N, C-alpha and C positions, 0 to 999 in steps of 0.2 A: 359312564360315571366312574371317577377314579376310585381305586380300591380303598385308599385311605378315607375318602369321603363316606363310603359305605360302612367301613368299620367305625368311623366317628359317630354316624347316626345310630348304629347298632349299640354302641357303648352308651350314648346319651339316653336311649330308650331303656336300656338294661338297668342303668344306675339310677335313673330318675333325675335331677340336679338343681343351684342358686347362687346368688351373689353373697359377698361378705354380708353375713346375716344382720339385718337391722333388728334391733331389739328394744324393749321398753326398759331393760335394766342392764347397764353396761359397766357397773362399778368395778368388776374384776376382770374385764376383758379390754385390752388396749386396742384390739382390732374391731371392736363392736361400735356401731353407730346407732344412737337412739333415734327412733322415729319422731319426726317433727322438729328436729334440732339440727342446725348447721354444725358440721364437724370441720374445724379449721385448725391446721397445724403447719409447722415449718421445721424442717430438719436442716441444721447448718453443720457442715463438716467438710470432708475432702474425699474425692473418689475419682474414678476414671472409667469411661466407656471406650473400649478400643474400637477403632474404625477399620473394617476390613478393606475399604476402598483404597486403591493406590493413590498416593500423593494427597490424601485427605487426612487432616489432623484428627487425633483422638479427641474425645469430647470430655472435658473436665467437668466434675460435679462438685458444686459448692453449696447448693441449696435445693431441697426437694420440698415443694409446697404440697399441702393436702387441702382439698376443698370438696366437701360432699354434703349432700342433703337427701334424706330418705323420707318420703311421705308414705301414705298408706298404700299407694300403688306406683306413683311416679318417683323417680330418683335421679339425682345428678351426682356423678362420682368422678372427680378429676377430669372433667371435660366430656365424659360419657353420659349420655342421657338414656334412660330406660323406663320401661313400663312392665310391671309384674302381671303376667297372665294367669298364673296358677301358683299356689303356695301351699305346702303341707308341712307336717311336722319335720320331715326329713328332706324336702326338696323345694326348689323354686325354679320357675320357668319365666323368662323375661324376653320382651322385645328390646333391642338395644341399638344404639348408635355408638360408634367408636372411631378413632382415627387410626390410620395406617402407621406402622412403625418403620417401614423400609425407607421412607423419605427422610427420616431423621439422620441417616448417614450422609445425606447430601446437603442438608440445611441445618445450620447451627441453631436456629431458633424455630425449628419444627415443633408443633404442639407436643409431640411425645417427648421431646427434650425439655420443654418448658414445664410440663406437669410432672414428668417422671425423673428427669435427669438434668435439672437446670444448671447453668454454669455462668461464667463471666462473659463480657463482650469484647475480649481482647483479640479475638480472631474474627475473620470475616464470616459472613453468613453462609457463603458458598465458596468452597475451595475448588476451583476448576482443575480438571485433569491436565497435567503438564504434557505438552507435546514433545516427544523425544525425537531429536533430529541427529543425523550423522554429522560428522565433522565436515564432510563435503556437501555439495549443494543438492545432491539427489536425496529426496526424503525416503525414509523407511516406510514401506507400505503397511507395516504392522504398527506403526506409531499411531496413537490415538490423540486427536486434537481436543480442543476445549469441549467439554460436555454440554449438551443441551440440558435445559432445566428438567429435573424430575420433581413433579409437583406433589404436594400434600393432597390427600383425599380423605373423605369421610366414608365410613362403612356402616351399613345397616343390616340387621339380621336378628337372630335369636340365640339365646344361651340358656343353659340349664345347669343347675348345681344340685348335688346331693350330699348330705351329711351322714357319714357312717362312723362306726367305731374304728375303722381303718383309715380314716382321713376323709377329705372332701374331693369330689370329682367335679370338674368343670368342663363342659363341652360347648362350643359355639360355632356358628356358621354365619358369615357376613359377606355382603356384596358391595361393590363400589357404587354408592348412590349418587356420586357427583360425575360419574362416567369419565373419570380421568384415565383409567385403564380398562374398566369394564370387567375386572376379574373377581374371583372369590378368595376368601381366606377362611381357614378353619383352625380351631385349636382344641386340643384335648389336654387337660392339666390335672394332675393329682398332687395334692399337698396335705401334709400332716403336721399338726401343731402339738408341741410338747411344752406345757407350762410347768415351771419348777420354781415355786416361791416367787421371787421377784424376776426371775428369768422367764423368757418365752422364746422357744426355738421353732422355726418352721422350715421344713424340707419340702421341695417340690420337684416334679419331673414334668416336662412340657413337650408336646409335639405340636409344631406349627406348620400347617400345610398351606401352600400358596399355589394358585392356579398358574397356568402358562402365561396368561395375560399379565399377571402381577410381576412374574419373574422377567418377562420380556421388557416391560415398561421401565423397571428400575435398573435391571442389570444387563439388558440387551444393548447392543451398540447400533446407533443410527448411522446410515450411510454417510451423512455429513461429518460424523465424528471419525469414522474409519470405514471405508468401503470394504477393505479386506475382512475386518472382524465382523462387520454386519452380515457377511456371507458365511464366515467360518464358525461363528458362535450362534447356535440356534437354541433358544430358550425352551425349557420344559417345566412342567409343574414340579414342585420341590417340597421336601419335608425337612424342616430344621428340628433339631433336638436340643433341649436345654435342661440343665439342672440348676436349682436355685437354693440359696440358704439365706434366711433372715433371722437375726438374733436381736433380742431387745432386753434391756435391763431397766426396770422401773425404779426411778430415783424418788419421785414424788407423784402426786396426783396428776401433775401437768408435765413433768419432765421425765424423759427416758433416754438411755443410750441406745444407738441403733447401728447394726452392722448388716450390710447387704452384699451378697456375692452371687454372681451369675456367670455361667459358662454356656455358650451356645455353639453347637457344632453345625456349621452351615452346610446345607445339602450340596452334594457334588454338582448338581445341576446349576446351582448358583455360583459355587466356588470356581467352576471352570470358566466363568466370565472373565474376559481380559481386564475388566474394571477392578477386579479384586486381586489382592496379593496375599490374602490369608483366608483359610477355610474355617475360621472360628472368630468369635468375638467374646470378650470378657467384660464384666462390669463389677466394680466394687465401690462401696461407699461406707465411710465411718463417720458418725455424726452424733450430735446431741439434738434431740427433738423436743419441741414444745407443742403441747396441744391446748388450744385456747378454750 
């Protein structure tokens, strides 16, 4: 069992944990969702998600939709479906389904791009890796041909949240339920919210662990793509580290200004893949958001 997996389970048991809390009174909380009511919103603005893959375009952000519903036990949150197993004053534990985010780098209209980082349709859905050839006829054995498709998959597992005076801790563990790669993904996130009159600031630190199967499926090289790199690069489990900032300014009951920024340090086990030319990815988005 990977060390990070053990630490993650220990942390989740120690802290106790839950989802963005559904409440019966959300008048003064822009992140709160009332039980039994659909929460629908749309943020329009401009931003960019950098793509660490070679010869793949960065992902522009023009619109970020929000669609969520929380019942007494079941909930739907931007494509994720869940069921609350246990809930206390300071914690929540859920069964969840969610989609992978690694496939978003390969597909323009991947669900994680649609729900989280939507953009326009001026670029192709899949940008194939260009094959680099020498000026003469003999091919370079290290050149990578057109990539095989890296498919989207759905994950199923459990998550826990806990609410403390020092912020909120979120821990989750999920498995590929569509058997696309058969791997596991796990997350440990701490975030802290600071409300100041009409302003609201949120700071977060995230650890994302991916099993060897996940890393090999998305970032490994198939023999048909490059026999050399299929032997030279061997995938291993990896731990990405991220920091995030979200700032909101409330204009009216329905309108607010939104700023989102994220930096992810990609694990060496992934960054060493010949498919990548950067060991990090960044995201920013500035917008005006309307909540229906």
